[in-house]
C-alpha positions in Angstrom: -11.0 11.2 21.7 -12.7 7.9 22.4 -15.8 9.1 20.7 -13.9 10.2 17.8 -12.7 6.8 17.2 -15.9 5.1 17.8 -17.5 7.3 15.2 -14.4 6.5 13.0 -14.6 2.7 13.6 -18.6 2.8 12.8 -18.0 5.0 9.5 -15.3 2.5 8.3 -17.7 -0.3 9.1 -20.5 1.1 7.4 -18.2 1.9 4.4 -17.2 -1.9 4.0 -20.7 -2.9 4.5 -22.0 -0.8 1.6 -19.3 -1.7 -0.7 -19.9 -5.6 0.0 -23.3 -5.1 -0.7 -22.9 -3.0 -3.8 -20.1 -5.3 -5.3 -22.2 -8.5 -4.7 -25.0 -6.7 -6.5 -22.8 -5.8 -9.3 -21.5 -9.4 -9.7 -24.8 -11.0 -9.5 -26.1 -9.0 -12.4 -22.9 -9.9 -14.3 -21.5 -6.1 -14.3 -24.5 -5.1 -16.5 -25.2 -2.0 -14.4 -21.4 -1.7 -13.1 -20.9 1.7 -15.2 -24.0 3.3 -14.1 -23.3 2.3 -10.5 -20.0 3.8 -10.6 -21.1 7.2 -12.5 -24.0 7.3 -10.0 -21.6 7.4 -7.2 -19.4 10.1 -8.6 -22.7 12.1 -8.9 -23.7 11.5 -5.4 -20.4 12.5 -4.1 -20.4 15.6 -6.2 -23.8 16.6 -4.8 -22.7 16.0 -1.1 -19.8 18.0 -1.9 -21.6 21.0 -2.9 -23.9 20.9 0.0 -21.2 20.4 2.5 -18.9 23.1 1.1 -22.1 25.8 1.0 -23.3 24.5 4.4 -23.3 26.8 7.4 -21.6 23.8 9.4 -18.7 24.0 7.2 -15.2 23.5 9.1 -11.5 23.4 8.6 -12.0 19.6 8.2 -14.7 19.6 5.8 -12.6 19.4 2.6 -10.3 16.8 4.2 -13.6 14.5 5.0 -14.6 15.1 1.2 -11.2 14.1 0.1 -11.4 10.9 2.3 -14.8 9.9 1.0 -13.5 10.4 -2.6 -10.4 8.4 -2.1 -12.6 5.7 -0.6 -15.4 5.7 -3.7 -12.2 6.1 -6.3 -10.9 2.7 -4.5 -14.4 1.1 -4.7 -14.8 2.2 -8.6 -11.4 0.2 -9.3 -12.8 -2.8 -7.3 -15.9 -2.8 -9.2 -14.4 -2.0 -12.5 -11.4 -4.6 -12.3 -11.9 -8.5 -12.0 -9.9 -10.2 -9.1 -7.4 -11.8 -11.7 -6.5 -8.4 -13.5 -3.2 -8.6 -11.7 -0.3 -10.8 -12.1 1.3 -10.5 -8.8 1.8 -14.2 -7.5 -2.0 -14.8 -7.4 -2.3 -17.9 -9.3 -5.7 -19.6 -9.2 -8.1 -20.1 -6.6 -7.6 -24.0 -6.0 -6.8 -26.0 -3.1 -5.8 -29.1 -5.1 -1.9 -29.1 -4.7 -1.6 -32.6 -5.7 -2.3 -31.8 -9.3 0.5 -31.3 -11.8 -0.2 -27.7 -12.2 -0.4 -26.6 -8.5 -2.2 -23.3 -7.6 1.3 -21.9 -6.4 -0.1 -18.6 -5.7 -1.7 -16.2 -2.9 -5.2 -17.3 -4.2 -4.2 -20.9 -3.8 -2.8 -20.4 -0.2 -6.3 -18.8 0.6 -8.3 -21.5 -1.0 -6.1 -24.3 0.7 -7.0 -22.7 4.2 -10.8 -22.3 3.2 -10.9 -26.1 2.4 -8.7 -27.2 5.3 -9.6 -25.0 8.0 -6.0 -24.7 9.2 -2.5 -23.3 8.2 -0.3 -25.4 5.9 2.3 -26.6 8.5 2.9 -29.8 6.7 3.8 -28.6 3.6 7.5 -27.7 2.6 7.6 -24.2 0.7 10.9 -25.3 -1.0 9.1 -28.2 -2.7 8.4 -27.5 -6.5 4.8 -25.9 -6.6 4.6 -25.1 -2.8 6.7 -22.0 -2.7 3.6 -19.8 -2.1 3.8 -21.0 1.6 6.7 -19.4 2.4 4.8 -16.1 2.7 3.6 -15.3 6.3 0.0 -16.0 6.5 -1.8 -13.1 7.8 -3.1 -12.0 4.5 -4.2 -15.1 3.8 -5.9 -15.7 7.3 -8.0 -12.4 6.6 -9.1 -13.3 3.1 -9.7 -16.8 4.0 -12.1 -16.0 6.8 -14.0 -13.7 4.6 -14.4 -15.9 1.9 -15.8 -18.6 4.3 -18.1 -15.6 5.6 -19.3 -15.3 2.0 -19.7 -18.9 1.2 -21.7 -19.5 4.4 -24.0 -16.7 3.5 -24.7 -18.5 0.3 -22.9 -16.3 -2.1 -21.3 -18.1 -5.0 -17.9 -18.8 -5.0 -17.3 -16.8 -8.3 -18.8 -13.7 -6.5 -17.1 -14.2 -3.2 -13.9 -14.2 -4.9 -14.7 -10.8 -6.4 -15.7 -9.6 -2.9 -12.2 -10.4 -1.7 -11.0 -7.2 -3.3 -13.0 -5.5 -0.6 -10.5 -6.5 2.0 -7.8 -5.1 0.1 -9.7 -2.2 -0.7 -10.3 -1.3 3.1 -6.5 -1.6 3.8 -5.8 0.8 0.9 -8.3 3.1 2.3 -6.8 2.8 5.9 -3.5 3.7 4.4 -4.8 7.0 3.2 -6.5 7.5 6.6 -3.3 6.7 8.5 -1.2 9.0 6.3 -3.5 11.7 7.3 -3.1 10.9 11.2 0.5 11.0 10.4 0.4 14.3 9.1 -1.7 15.4 12.3 0.8 13.8 14.5 3.5 15.9 12.9 1.8 19.2 13.7 0.5 19.9 10.4 -2.6 22.4 10.0 -5.7 21.8 8.1 -4.7 23.3 4.9 -1.3 21.5 5.1 -3.1 18.0 5.7 -5.5 18.9 2.8 -2.4 19.4 0.5 -0.8 16.1 1.6 -4.2 14.4 1.2 -4.7 15.8 -2.4 -1.1 14.1 -3.2 -1.9 10.5 -1.8 -5.7 10.3 -1.9 -5.9 9.3 -5.6 -2.3 7.6 -6.2 -2.8 4.9 -8.7 -0.7 2.6 -6.9 -2.8 2.7 -3.8 -5.9 2.3 -5.8 -4.6 -0.6 -8.1 -3.2 -2.4 -5.1 -6.5 -2.0 -3.2 -7.8 -4.2 -6.1 -5.2 -6.6 -5.9 -5.3 -10.0 -3.9 -1.9 -10.0 -2.8 -0.2 -9.1 0.5 1.3 -5.7 -0.4 -1.1 -3.4 0.7 -2.0 -5.0 3.8 1.7 -4.9 5.0 2.0 -1.3 3.8 -1.0 -0.4 6.0 0.5 -1.6 9.0 3.9 0.0 8.4 2.1 3.3 8.2 0.0 2.9 11.3 3.4 1.9 13.0 4.9 4.8 11.9 2.1 7.0 13.3 2.6 5.6 16.7 6.5 5.6 16.8 5.9 9.6 16.2 3.1 9.7 19.0 5.2 7.8 21.4 8.3 10.1 20.6 6.0 12.9 21.9 4.1 11.3 24.7 6.0 8.3 25.8 3.0 6.3 26.7 2.8 2.6 27.2 -0.3 2.1 25.1 1.6 3.5 21.9 4.5 1.3 22.2 2.3 -1.8 22.4 0.6 -0.8 19.1 4.0 -0.3 17.6 4.8 -3.7 18.6 1.4 -5.1 17.4 1.5 -3.4 14.1 5.1 -4.1 13.4 4.5 -7.8 14.3 1.3 -7.8 12.1 3.3 -6.2 9.2 6.0 -8.8 9.3 3.3 -11.5 9.7 2.0 -10.2 6.4 5.2 -9.8 4.4 8.9 -9.8 6.0 9.8 -6.4 4.1 8.2 -4.6 7.2 11.4 -5.6 9.0 12.7 -2.2 7.4 11.2 -0.5 10.1 13.3 -2.1 12.7 16.7 -0.3 12.4 14.6 3.0 12.3 12.7 2.3 15.3 15.7 1.4 17.4 17.4 4.7 17.2 14.3 6.2 18.6 13.9 4.2 21.7 17.8 4.6 22.2 17.8 8.2 22.1 14.6 8.6 24.5 16.4 6.0 26.8 19.9 7.5 26.9 18.5 11.2 27.4 15.9 10.4 30.2 17.0 10.8 33.6 18.2 7.3 35.4 14.9 7.0 37.3 12.9 7.1 34.3 15.1 4.5 32.3 13.5 1.8 34.5 10.1 2.5 33.1 11.6 2.6 29.3 13.1 -1.0 30.2 9.4 -2.2 30.9 8.1 -0.7 27.9 10.8 -2.2 25.5 10.4 -5.6 27.2 6.7 -5.4 26.3 7.6 -4.2 22.9 9.8 -7.4 22.4 7.3 -9.9 23.9 4.5 -8.8 21.7 6.3 -8.2 18.2 9.0 -10.7 18.1 6.8 -13.8 18.4 4.1 -12.5 15.8 6.9 -11.4 13.4 8.9 -14.3 13.3 7.0 -17.3 14.3 6.4 -18.2 10.4 10.0 -18.0 9.0 11.4 -19.6 12.0 9.1 -22.6 12.1 10.2 -23.0 8.6 13.6 -22.9 9.3 13.4 -25.4 11.9 10.7 -27.9 10.3 12.2 -27.6 6.8 15.7 -26.1 6.9 14.4 -23.2 4.6 16.6 -20.0 4.9 15.2 -16.8 6.7 15.5 -14.8 3.3 14.2 -17.5 0.9 12.8 -16.0 -2.3 11.4 -17.6 -5.2 13.0 -16.7 -8.4 11.1 -15.6 -11.5 11.2 -17.0 -14.9 14.6 -16.2 -16.7 12.8 -14.9 -19.5 12.3 -11.8 -17.7 16.1 -11.8 -16.4 17.7 -8.6 -17.6 21.2 -9.1 -15.9 22.8 -9.1 -19.5 22.1 -5.3 -19.5 24.8 -3.3 -18.0 24.6 -1.3 -14.9 24.4 1.8 -16.8 21.5 0.7 -18.9 19.7 -0.6 -15.9 20.2 2.3 -13.7 21.4 5.3 -15.8 19.2 7.6 -17.9 16.7 5.6 -19.7 17.5 4.9 -23.5 15.1 5.6 -26.2 13.5 2.0 -25.9 13.1 2.5 -22.4 11.5 5.7 -22.5 8.9 4.7 -24.9 7.7 1.9 -22.6 5.2 3.6 -20.9 3.1 0.5 -20.2 4.1 -2.7 -18.9 5.8 -5.3 -21.4 8.0 -8.4 -20.8 10.1 -7.5 -23.6 13.7 -7.0 -22.1 14.9 -4.3 -24.8 12.1 -1.9 -23.5 11.8 -2.8 -19.8 15.4 -3.0 -18.3 15.7 0.4 -16.7 14.9 0.4 -13.2 13.9 4.1 -12.8 11.6 4.0 -15.9 9.8 0.9 -14.7 9.4 2.3 -11.1 7.7 5.3 -12.4 5.4 3.6 -14.7 4.3 0.6 -12.4 3.8 3.6 -9.6 1.2 4.8 -11.9 0.0 1.8 -14.1 1.4 -1.4 -12.5 1.4 -4.0 -15.0 -1.8 -2.7 -17.1 -1.8 -1.7 -20.4 -4.4 1.4 -20.9 -3.8 2.7 -24.1 -2.6 1.8 -27.6 1.2 3.0 -28.3 0.9 6.4 -30.0 -2.7 7.1 -29.3 -3.9 10.8 -27.8 -4.5 9.1 -24.4 -1.2 7.6 -24.5 0.4 10.7 -24.6 -2.0 12.2 -22.0 -0.8 9.2 -19.9 2.9 10.2 -20.5 2.2 13.7 -19.1 0.7 12.1 -16.3 4.1 10.2 -15.9 6.2 13.4 -15.9 3.6 14.8 -13.4 4.3 12.0 -11.2 8.1 12.3 -11.1 7.7 16.0 -10.5 5.6 15.1 -7.6 7.8 12.8 -6.1 10.7 15.2 -6.2 8.4 17.8 -4.7 7.4 15.5 -1.9 11.0 14.7 -1.3 12.3 18.1 -1.0 9.3 19.2 1.1 10.1 15.9 3.4 13.8 17.1 3.7 12.6 20.6 4.4 10.5 19.7 7.3 13.0 17.6 8.9 15.7 20.3 8.5 13.3 22.5 10.5 12.2 20.3 13.2 15.4 18.2 13.6 13.6 15.7 16.2 13.6 12.1 16.5 10.4 11.7 14.7 11.9 13.5 11.6 15.1 11.5 11.6 13.0 8.5 12.0 10.9 9.4 8.9 14.0 10.2 6.8 15.9 6.9 8.1 13.0 4.8 7.0 12.5 6.4 3.6 16.3 6.0 2.9 16.4 2.6 3.8 13.5 1.7 1.9 14.9 3.1 -1.3 18.5 1.4 -0.6 16.8 -1.9 0.3 14.8 -1.8 -3.3 18.1 -0.9 -5.2 19.9 -3.9 -3.4 16.9 -6.0 -4.4 17.1 -5.1 -7.9 20.7 -5.8 -7.9 20.3 -9.3 -6.3 17.3 -10.2 -8.5 17.6 -8.4 -12.0 14.2 -9.3 -13.4 11.5 -7.2 -15.0 9.1 -7.8 -12.1 11.3 -6.7 -9.3 11.4 -3.4 -10.8 8.1 -2.4 -9.4 6.9 0.5 -7.5 4.8 -1.7 -5.1 8.1 -2.5 -3.3 8.5 1.2 -2.2 5.0 2.2 -2.1 5.3 3.7 1.4 7.3 6.6 0.2 3.8 8.0 -0.9 3.1 8.7 2.7 6.3 10.2 2.9 5.6 12.6 0.1 2.3 13.3 1.5 4.2 14.7 4.7 6.3 16.6 2.1 3.5 18.3 0.3 1.8 19.1 3.8 5.3 20.8 4.7 5.1 22.8 1.3 1.6 24.1 2.2 2.9 26.0 5.2 5.1 28.0 3.4 3.5 31.3 1.9 3.6 30.0 -1.4 2.1 26.7 -0.5 -1.0 27.1 -2.6 1.0 26.4 -5.6 1.9 23.0 -4.0 -1.7 22.4 -3.4 -2.4 23.3 -6.9 -0.1 20.9 -8.3 -1.1 18.0 -6.0 -4.8 18.7 -7.1 -3.7 18.9 -10.9 -2.2 15.6 -10.5 -4.9 14.1 -8.8 -7.3 15.6 -11.3 -5.2 14.2 -14.3 -5.4 10.7 -12.5 -8.9 10.8 -12.4 -9.2 11.7 -16.1 -6.6 9.0 -17.5 -8.3 6.2 -15.5 -12.0 7.7 -16.2 -11.5 7.5 -20.1 -9.9 4.1 -19.4 -13.0 2.7 -17.4 -16.0 4.7 -19.2 -14.3 5.7 -22.7 
């Protein structure tokens, strides 16, 4: 097992260094050869796939490894094709000058401030006008600032170094897919089931887009999924090492984005059930484990918001409000949460027009596939193909949910109820968030993206049935359609 972990870590490092070198080279040439490089990557993968699938050394895990490598290459192509400012998710500009009238009040400004000042912005009040980005926990910005400084120390120009920052989020996105595979294995899924779940999640546009987006969403998702893996593992083995990792990943998730705290009400019952079912002699061991869990997770998780509460009297649930031009509270609850009307159904791609983007369900689906990008003109052939992808996505989410419920009902153990509890709490929290903050930008799939991992578990469960090949075919077809839609957008 230790050798497997070492090989995996070495492969991850090699993949990162390869992507870093390739992205730097493409940026130095101003993207002249980027399309050629992307096509070559796809061709090279296809050649390797044919060789691996026809080799005598083929194993049950060969297809899984090929899909994992394809997922990484797909994410890398998104990074190569999309500039670092393609997204609008609170990035602002890369500038450390918060003294000017137009302060860079976004994630890139936070990173730039740390690069220039070599410290955390402990003396800046996030509730002051133009400084609100500093309410975000800083772990995401620390990682990116360190990598930015490394690029600059190596003599890489700032403009290219900014593009290279996408490689950090790429690795978190790929790590999320890899962690989903670990979760399925921990739940006892066989090789064909894991492959099916991987078909579902490997080419999910939400993860590919977040992997190229320089905000803190994908890093938080990565830590949440790793935490889920070790909760399931601890439930089976009750090892101290696993509970320490749960504490570390939960703390790091909350030190990236406080939304990770939704795991806490789901982890607590797992611990409580184990404690009260154990013999009295075993309970003392559990008390020690739980004490270590709190000792590690709590300081990491709450240090940033508690500091700001003490220093600046900032509420723990502080959220900066978006522009009122995208406030849709004037629309009724039926319009926002009911069946999308004709205007909402026609809104395939993002628009700040409230008459189109007021429905939560339609916006959640569209941002799950395209985020806030506009791929094709309204009414074009590829617009209709993209709409077909939207319907396939909705069907895949339903199938994943049904498969997950079937898995939980069959197992009826603490791990299953933990997954169900987290999925339900995530969705309920999202709905409350959209009610409390009825803005178009809050109706976004990125806030519930961890459900994709639960969907992968659901698809893996379908594959364990006699007719499970149909679920695998559906997941593979959805992935192929995703590749086609984005392939035409990037290279058409």
